C-alpha positions as CSV (number, residue, x, y, z in Angstrom):
1,M,-31.6,-50.6,36.3
2,P,-32.2,-52.7,33.3
3,A,-31.2,-56.5,33.5
4,F,-28.1,-57.4,31.5
5,T,-28.6,-59.8,28.8
6,G,-26.4,-62.8,28.6
7,Y,-25.0,-61.2,25.6
8,Q,-23.9,-58.2,27.5
9,K,-22.4,-60.3,30.3
10,E,-20.4,-62.3,27.7
11,N,-19.2,-59.2,25.7
12,P,-15.3,-59.1,26.0
13,L,-15.5,-55.1,26.2
14,Y,-18.3,-55.4,29.0
15,K,-16.1,-57.8,31.0
16,S,-13.0,-55.7,30.7
17,L,-14.8,-52.4,31.7
18,S,-16.5,-54.2,34.6
19,A,-13.4,-55.7,35.8
20,G,-11.6,-52.4,35.7
21,A,-14.3,-50.5,37.6
22,R,-14.2,-53.2,40.3
23,G,-10.6,-52.8,40.6
24,L,-10.7,-49.2,40.8
25,G,-13.2,-49.2,43.5
26,T,-11.1,-51.6,45.7
27,S,-8.0,-49.5,45.0
28,L,-9.4,-46.3,46.3
29,P,-8.6,-45.2,49.7
30,K,-11.3,-45.6,52.4
31,F,-13.2,-42.7,53.3
32,Q,-12.0,-41.1,56.3
33,N,-13.7,-38.2,58.3
34,I,-10.8,-35.6,58.3
35,S,-11.7,-32.5,60.3
36,K,-10.9,-29.2,58.7
37,P,-8.2,-27.2,59.9
38,P,-9.3,-24.3,62.1
39,V,-10.0,-21.3,60.1
40,Q,-7.4,-18.6,60.3
41,P,-8.7,-15.3,61.0
42,Q,-7.9,-13.0,58.1
43,A,-6.3,-9.4,58.5
44,Q,-9.2,-7.0,58.4
45,P,-9.0,-4.9,55.4
46,Q,-7.6,-1.2,56.2
47,A,-10.6,1.0,56.8
48,Q,-11.0,3.8,54.3
49,A,-11.0,7.3,55.8
50,P,-14.7,8.4,55.5
51,I,-15.3,11.3,52.9
52,N,-14.9,14.7,54.5
53,E,-12.7,13.5,57.3
54,R,-10.5,16.3,58.0
55,F,-6.7,16.1,58.4
56,K,-5.7,19.0,60.5
57,N,-4.9,21.9,58.3
58,L,-4.5,19.7,55.1
59,G,-8.3,19.6,54.3
60,A,-11.1,17.2,53.8
61,I,-11.1,13.9,51.8
62,T,-13.4,14.4,48.6
63,T,-12.5,11.2,46.8
64,P,-11.3,8.4,48.9
65,Y,-8.9,5.6,47.8
66,G,-10.8,3.2,45.4
67,G,-13.5,5.9,44.9
68,S,-14.3,7.2,41.5
69,T,-13.8,10.6,39.6
70,R,-14.9,12.1,36.3
71,Y,-11.7,10.7,34.7
72,E,-11.3,7.2,36.6
73,Q,-13.7,4.5,37.5
74,Y,-11.2,3.5,40.4
75,H,-9.2,6.2,41.8
76,P,-5.9,4.9,43.1
77,G,-5.3,7.7,45.4
78,V,-6.8,10.1,47.8
79,D,-8.1,13.5,46.8
80,I,-8.0,16.1,49.8
81,A,-9.7,19.5,49.1
82,N,-8.8,23.0,50.7
83,K,-8.1,26.5,49.5
84,P,-5.5,27.3,47.0
85,G,-2.1,28.0,48.5
86,T,-2.7,25.5,51.3
87,P,1.0,24.1,52.2
88,I,1.5,20.6,51.2
89,K,4.2,18.8,53.3
90,A,5.9,15.5,52.5
91,F,4.3,12.5,54.3
92,T,7.6,10.5,54.1
93,G,11.1,11.4,53.3
94,G,13.0,10.4,50.2
95,T,14.5,11.5,46.9
96,V,12.5,13.8,44.4
97,T,12.7,11.8,41.2
98,D,10.1,14.0,39.1
99,A,8.5,17.3,39.2
100,R,6.4,19.5,36.9
101,S,5.8,23.2,37.3
102,G,4.5,25.8,35.1
103,M,1.1,24.3,34.3
104,G,-2.3,25.9,34.5
105,R,-5.6,24.6,34.2
106,S,-6.5,22.0,31.6
107,Q,-9.3,20.2,30.1
108,K,-7.4,17.3,29.4
109,P,-6.9,14.5,32.0
110,S,-3.5,15.7,33.6
111,F,-1.8,15.7,37.0
112,G,-0.9,19.5,36.6
113,N,2.0,20.5,38.6
114,Y,3.5,17.7,40.8
115,V,6.2,16.4,42.9
116,V,7.3,12.6,43.0
117,I,9.2,11.3,45.8
118,K,10.8,7.9,46.1
119,D,10.9,6.5,49.6
120,D,13.6,4.1,51.0
121,K,11.4,1.1,50.2
122,G,11.3,2.0,46.4
123,N,7.9,3.4,46.5
124,Y,6.8,6.7,44.8
125,H,4.6,9.2,46.4
126,R,3.0,11.8,43.7
127,Y,1.5,14.9,45.1
128,S,-0.5,16.3,42.2
129,H,-2.4,19.5,41.2
130,L,-0.1,21.8,42.9
131,T,-0.1,25.7,42.4
132,Q,3.7,25.4,42.5
133,G,6.4,23.0,43.9
134,Y,9.4,24.1,45.8
135,V,11.7,21.0,45.6
136,P,13.7,20.2,42.4
137,V,14.4,16.8,41.0
138,G,17.3,15.1,42.7
139,S,16.8,16.8,46.2
140,Q,16.5,15.0,49.4
141,V,13.4,15.7,51.4
142,Q,12.3,14.9,55.0
143,A,8.9,13.9,56.2
144,G,7.1,17.2,57.1
145,Q,9.2,19.4,54.7
146,Q,6.9,21.7,52.5
147,L,6.9,20.5,49.0
148,G,4.5,23.0,47.3
149,T,1.1,24.4,47.6
150,M,-2.4,23.0,46.9
151,G,-3.9,24.2,43.7
152,Y,-6.1,23.3,40.8
153,T,-3.6,22.8,37.9
154,G,-4.3,20.1,35.5
155,S,-7.6,18.3,35.4
156,T,-9.5,19.4,38.4
157,Y,-13.1,20.0,39.1
158,S,-15.3,20.4,42.1
159,T,-18.6,18.5,42.9
160,S,-19.5,21.1,45.4
161,G,-18.9,24.0,43.1
162,G,-15.8,25.3,44.5
163,T,-12.5,26.0,42.5
164,G,-11.4,22.4,42.5
165,S,-8.4,23.1,44.4
166,H,-7.2,19.7,45.9
167,L,-4.2,17.4,46.4
168,D,-4.1,14.1,44.6
169,Y,-2.0,11.9,46.7
170,R,-0.9,8.5,45.4
171,I,1.6,5.8,46.3
172,Y,2.7,3.1,43.8
173,S,5.6,0.7,43.3
174,A,8.2,0.6,40.3
175,A,5.7,-1.9,38.8
176,K,2.9,0.7,39.0
177,K,1.0,-1.2,41.8
178,Y,-1.0,1.4,43.7
179,Y,-1.2,1.3,47.6
180,N,-3.7,2.8,50.1
181,P,-2.1,5.9,51.3
182,S,-4.4,6.1,54.5
183,K,-1.6,5.3,56.9
184,Y,0.5,8.0,55.8
185,L,-2.5,10.6,56.0
186,S,-3.1,9.2,59.7
187,N,0.3,10.5,60.6
188,Y,-0.4,13.9,59.3
């Protein structure tokens, strides 16, 4: 460091700043070696079901939760493929809040025919691309009750050259926050 000249030492601004710095240094708490709290183990993320895992008679996963499709970079549901007409049963009980039928294949992004069930926690379960649905809006359904049949209505396609018949199953809150539906699938 360069030596200070007599002028700098006599400068009132220099004296004021120097005194302030010395005072600040003496007012700070002394360094203490504080050990870090133990690291709490974090919950392991829920494992994704591998593609093509089978769910008894329902079918094989072709797009897992968080995967991507032709229409979505991040797929907030699970696509499960099987032949058209495969029975689709409710994964949870609740009230049917929305249903659409009478749709065919479409080139536009669309869920096709679907059924939406609101569960007792306020979450919505959407079953899309059905050939047909069997439950009207307002009806109460039980877990395991047949809602419709798997199909390829709306925007469907197959990366393996099949018909594109599949179930797009999504769970979301009233605020449109999506949840991984794997726990419901594991009970199927």
